[in-house]
C-alpha positions, 0 to 999 in steps of 0.5 A: 513749863520752865524748871530750875533744879537746886541740890548741892549733890551733883549726882542727885541733880543728875538723877533728877534731871534724867528722870524729869526729861525721861518722863515729861516732854513739855518741860524745859530745865532752865538751869541747875545749881549746886550753890544755893546762893547762886541759885537765888540770883539765877532764879530771879534771872530765869523766872521759872514756873517751878523750882525743885529744891533740896532741903538739906544743904550745908550753906543754907536750909532749903526751907529758908531759901524756899521762903526767900524765893517765894517772897521775891517771886510771888506765885512761883511753885516750889517742890521740895526734894528730901531724904526725910520720910513722909511723916517728917515731910508733913511740916514741909508741905506748908511751904511747898506745892509738893515734895518728892523723896530721894532717890527720886521715883519716876511714878511719884514725880509724874504725880507731882508734875500733874499737880504742878500742871493743874496749879499752873493751869488754874493760875493762867486761867484766873482773871483779875476782878473787874474794877467795879467788882466787890472785894473781900478784904483780908489785910487786917480785919475781915471786911466786905466792900462794894465799889464806891461804898464804905467797908463793912465789918460783917456780924458773924453769928459766932466765932466758929461761923467766922472761922469757917468762912475764913477757912473756906475763903483761904481755900477758895475755889477748892472743895474741902472735905467735911471731915477736915472741917469737923476736925478743924472746928468741932474736934471734941464732939461726936460726928453727928452733932458736929455735922449739925453744927456745920450745917448751921454754920453754913446757913449763917454764912449764907445769911451774913453774906446776903445781909452784906450784899455779898450774895454773889459769893456762894458755897457749893456742896459736893466731893470730896466726902460731902465737902464744901467749896467757896465760889467768889463769883465776880468778887476779888480778894485784896491779898490776891489783887495786891500780890498780882500788882507786886508781881507786875511791878518790874524793875525799880528805878527813878521812874517806877519808885513812886509806883512801888511805894503806892503798891506797897502802901496797899499792904494795910495789915497782915493777912487775917491779922488779929485772928489766931488761926494757926492754919493762916500763919504761913500765908500771913508770914509769906505775905509779910515777908514779901512786903518786907523784902520789897520795902527793904529794896525800896529803902535801899534804892532811896539811900543809893539815890541820895534821898535819906529822908525817903529811906527813913520813911520806908524804914519807919514803916517796916519798923512799925509792922516788923518791930523785931527786925534788928537791921531796921533799927541799924539802918535808921541809926545810919540814916539819921547819922547821914542827916545829922540827927543825933537825937534820931540815932540815940532814939533808935539805939535806945529802942533797940536796946530796950526791945532786945533786953526787955522782950528777948533777953538778948544783947544788941549785936556786937556790930551795932554796939561797936558802930554806936560806940564809934559814933558816940566817940566821934560825936563827943569829939566834934567841936561844939557849934558856934553860938 
């Protein structure tokens, strides 16, 4: 297991390294960083299995850095190291496999590393679905698809049945306790009635799966506390397959750019888009950020290669899916300027100004406004074309 440590306090780094090496034999510390900006490029270079990441750092918030790391290296595990008490840390669990409190306790660290080891073992044992396997589509609306057939939108008995299936799918191959499901879906009714609703909902999920020819997907009962686990059988999940493809893309160059674009175009919608499931929001944001950062990289590559039209196409796709990103409007303004498309520059500045003013009640950033004014002055001073 390869590990990278990130903490702006040298003494904290030293203690964490000492405890890790004393407690675990099958572990290699690939690198240590006290500068979070150096850490990001170093993690890309070393590609560790796990990053131990301090939350409170003066230059950048550890949560923000953790999201960037997850987006750039999908599949990497993050363990936060923090001085917060365990109640405040609950918020951080959304972004990490686990957390440890400062000063680092050896017994707690062993528990964390056992959890890390189990997660990595599952990942390594997981096989990609066969090319002729059925698929559950989570990008956009929930759908089922069999090889060579049209996608099916399942007809769920109720919205609760749909959410129960989506939640079990989100936590696939992992047992979810009955009390967790009751609290999620039927928090305001007494337990005995909630249990009956749960049994009925499970029955309707199985019935819907059979009606859609997806009866290879099964729901098992068992621990913990009479919980339920969704087993996909041979079926795949489009979000998981896509993330695996992104992970295998490798270096971006002239030979791989088309492949990059083809894979990124498979991101056909946000994760469980249109369903207001709060529990899905982190995964939705994480996958969208992964797509966005890879698209930014591709757009910048086309720009460096002197292919502004291709760069415009990439930025237009980013803008369509992430309309609140101010930088995308600015990138398009500059690209249209390179192409000599005055109307394109004007359109992007007007769209940005409208969005910032009407929806966010904020002015356009000074950098973009200054660039636009200089561009406008230059365009007005340019000689009119000969007729």
